[in-house]
Phi, psi and omega in degrees: 000142178273132180279142178276337181228133180241178185213136175281163176296323179296318177291324177299317178298324178289322175300317177301315179294316180294324181292327178295329182272323192243352184081209180301146183233164176217162177234147173224127176285115183296143181266012175132346182275166179060255185270027182075233182253064179264148171286132182248135181255128181228157168300139183304132181088351179289323179263128181286121177255139180217193184295349176278356181245155173235148177262118180275350182142198181236146172235122176052048179064026176236126175298146182235116184241161168208162180289153180300320182298315181293322179302326176306322179283329190253006187296339180264015189234135172268131185257141172235123176273127179230178178229146177225157175288147175123138179281133173269181181248022186257185180260009180300143188300331186283345191303315178296347178279358182078020178225176176204147174287143175225162178251133166247143184223159174211149178287142171285149171288165177300319179297318180293323180304326181282350185242017185289144170299141177289151174274165173224152180287146173295171184245000000 
């Protein structure tokens, strides 16, 4: 199966640091407020997820969500979570570290679209 969301080694190291401070984590792909469409990291359960959200999979043992409406635009795209220097304007946990998570994307091939991991609805 092809994963919908990937993670760079640099972002994985930041998640490890954040997990030590905050415990279990989750991600939600922002729909445009604050830093635009940045992936936002929260302590697991801090952001209320419901049937209007979909889980695209897990990155480094963290569930990755986005709204169903936004998923309609991104469903043909593989996302890679990376990290860059610079403070963002969101509520994401990494912001005080002087860095921020970002998304890099690429379109799936027709063959990959047939082999994608299924999404699941939020609860």
